[in-house]
N, C-alpha and C positions, 0 to 999 in steps of 0.2 A: 782821267780817272779809270782805275782798273775796274772792270765789270765782273761781278760775281753772280752766278746763278744759284739759287737755292730752291729746292722743292720743299714746299711746306703746305699747311692746310689752312683753309678758311671754312669753318663749319665742317662739312664732310667732303668738301671738294679739294682737289689738289690744284695748286697753282704755282707759278714761278715768281719769285721776287728777284728782279734782275740785278739790283745792286744795293749797296748800303744805303744810299739816299732814298731809294724806294722803301726799304724796310723802316727807315726812320720816320716816314710819313705817318705811321700808325701810332706813334707815341714819342716819348722823350728820347733823346740821342744817347743818354746814359742811364743805366739802371744799377741800383745797388743789389747786393746779393739778397737782401731782404725783399726788395721789389719783385725780383724774379721768383723767389721762393713762394711769396704770397700769390702772385699772378698764376703760377702753374701748379700750385699746391704740392710743392716738393720741399724736402728738408734742405737746410743749409749744408748739411753733411753731403747730400746727394750732389749739390752743385760743386762742392769742393772735390768730390770724387770724380766728377766729369772733367774738372780742371786737371786733376792729377793724371787722368787718362789721355789728356791732350785734346779732348772734345770741345772744351771751352777755353778761351784765352782772355780773361779779364785783365785790364790794366790795373795797376796798383797806385793808390795815393795814400802813403803811409800804410796803415794796416787795412784800409778799405779796398775791397774789390769792386771795380767799376766795369760793368758789362756794356758792350755796344749793342746797337740794333742787330748787327750780324750775330753776336752771341745769343741774343734773344731768339732769332730765327733758328740758329743751330739747336738751341734747347728745345724748341718746338719739334724739330726733326728727331732729336734724340728720344723724346718722350713718345712721339708717334711710332718710331721704329721699335721701341721697347714694347709698346702696346700691341704691335703686330708680330711680336715674337722674335725680332732680329736681335742678334748679340750686339754688344757694344762695338766689337771689332768690325762686324758687318756694317753697322751704322757709320762708323768712322770711315770705312772704305767708300761708302756711297757719298758721304759728305765730301771727302777728299776728291773723288772723281768729279763731282759737280764744281768744286772750287778750282781744280786744276784747269778746267775749261779747255783741255787739249782736244776735246771733240766738241762739235757743235751741239746746240740744244736738242736736235733730233737724236743724236747718239746718246746724249745723257738720258733722255726719256726712254730710249730703248734699253739702256743699261738698267734703269730703275724698273722698267716693266719686266725684264728678265729676272731681276732679284725678287720681284713680287711673285712671279710664277714659281720660282724655286721655293719660296716661303710657303706658298699655297700647297705645293706638293708635300713639303715637310709637315705642315699642320694637318693635312688630310691623313697622312700616315699616323701621326700622333692620335688623331681622332679615332682611327680604326683600332689602334692599340688600346685606347681608353674604353671604347665600346666593348672590345673583347674582355678586358679586365672587369668591366661592370657585369657582363654576362657570367663570367666565372665566379665573381663575388656573390651574385644572386643565387647561383647553384649551391655554393658553399653555405650560404645563409639558409637556404631551403633544407639542405641536408642536416645542418646543425639543428634547425627547428624540429625536423622529424625525429632526430635522435633524442632531443629533450622531451618531446611528446611521448616517446616510447618509454622513457624512464619514469613517467608519472604513474 
């Protein structure tokens, strides 16, 4: 059996699901699009979008999309990545690196850690820019308030 490693979350902790069998222990082996949409509070359209982008690969039975435990874990990763501000391309890159398994678990963890550090730096920069914009808006607000007060 091919072993796949996935980094995902349990509450706020990061852990590894080592293969599809391990992922399946937490629930049914097959999920409908509605099952996943309800469980993760996402729209059917979002799930179809992730499929179009190659992030999810449900099998089809007639018109029905059937998702595996692996797809469920991938969806967890996608949603966590989005919450942390990663682009879908970056999320896909990280998932693919873990699935390729061309490096050992230590290398995969190091890659994920590096991506996290890069994202922290990016978000810190955005935070600084937002703080500067808030300061400027407050100054503008104060100036406008003074101008209004003078016209009374």
